[in-house]
C-alpha positions in Angstrom: 0.0 -0.1 0.0 1.6 3.4 -1.1 0.6 6.9 0.6 0.6 10.1 -0.8 1.4 12.7 2.0 1.5 16.4 2.8 3.7 17.8 5.4 4.1 21.2 6.7 6.4 23.5 8.8 5.7 24.6 12.4 3.7 27.7 11.4 1.8 25.8 8.5 3.3 28.2 5.7 5.1 25.5 3.6 3.6 22.4 2.2 5.6 19.6 0.8 3.6 16.9 -1.2 5.3 13.3 -1.3 4.6 9.5 -2.3 6.0 6.6 -0.4 5.6 3.0 0.4 6.2 3.4 4.1 4.9 6.5 5.7 6.1 6.2 9.1 9.7 5.5 8.0 9.5 8.3 5.5 8.3 10.8 8.1 11.1 9.7 10.2 13.4 10.4 7.6 12.1 14.0 7.1 12.1 14.5 10.7 15.5 13.8 11.1 16.7 15.8 8.2 19.0 12.9 6.8 18.9 14.5 3.6 20.1 17.9 4.6 19.9 19.7 1.3 16.3 18.4 0.4 13.4 21.0 0.5 11.9 19.6 3.6 15.3 19.8 5.3 15.6 23.4 4.3 12.3 24.7 5.1 11.9 22.4 8.4 9.1 20.6 7.0 8.3 17.9 9.4 4.7 17.8 10.4 2.2 15.2 9.0 -1.0 16.9 8.3 -2.3 14.9 5.4 -2.3 11.3 3.9 -4.3 9.2 1.8 -3.7 5.5 0.9 -3.4 4.2 -2.7 -3.7 0.7 -4.2 -0.8 0.8 -6.5 1.9 2.7 -7.8 0.2 4.2 -10.9 -2.6 5.7 -8.9 -0.2 6.9 -6.3 2.0 8.8 -8.4 -0.7 10.3 -10.4 -2.2 11.5 -7.1 1.1 13.0 -5.9 1.5 14.9 -9.3 -1.9 16.0 -9.0 -1.7 17.3 -5.8 1.7 19.1 -6.6 -0.1 20.9 -9.4 -2.8 22.2 -7.2 -3.1 25.9 -6.1 -1.9 26.3 -2.4 -5.6 27.1 -1.3 -6.9 23.8 -2.8 -4.3 21.9 -0.8 -5.1 24.0 2.6 -8.8 23.0 2.0 -8.1 19.2 1.5 -6.0 19.5 4.7 -8.4 21.3 6.8 -11.3 19.1 5.6 -9.0 16.0 6.6 -7.4 17.3 9.7 -9.2 20.4 10.9 -6.7 21.5 13.4 -3.6 20.7 11.4 -2.7 18.3 14.2 0.8 16.2 13.8 -0.7 12.9 12.7 2.7 10.8 12.7 1.4 9.3 16.1 -1.5 8.2 14.5 0.4 5.8 12.0 1.3 2.0 12.6 5.0 1.2 12.3 
């Protein structure tokens, strides 16, 4: 099962859209900033505020690219509908 996810920074100003086969492990990599030159490390994007599961790679990659092309306001509305208080959802994930 693949996941498409959105991370943000502490002040919810920056949005990062990604796709992974292991969401808990991927959020851990973002949190530790294991790739120091990456977008997420440079902008301190570590708070998981949205995710959705996809059945296969094709649908996951299509959804990721769709979300990346959305306007910021559309992404913010998607997050707010899914997670009204913009809480960090990382603790809700199963390893």
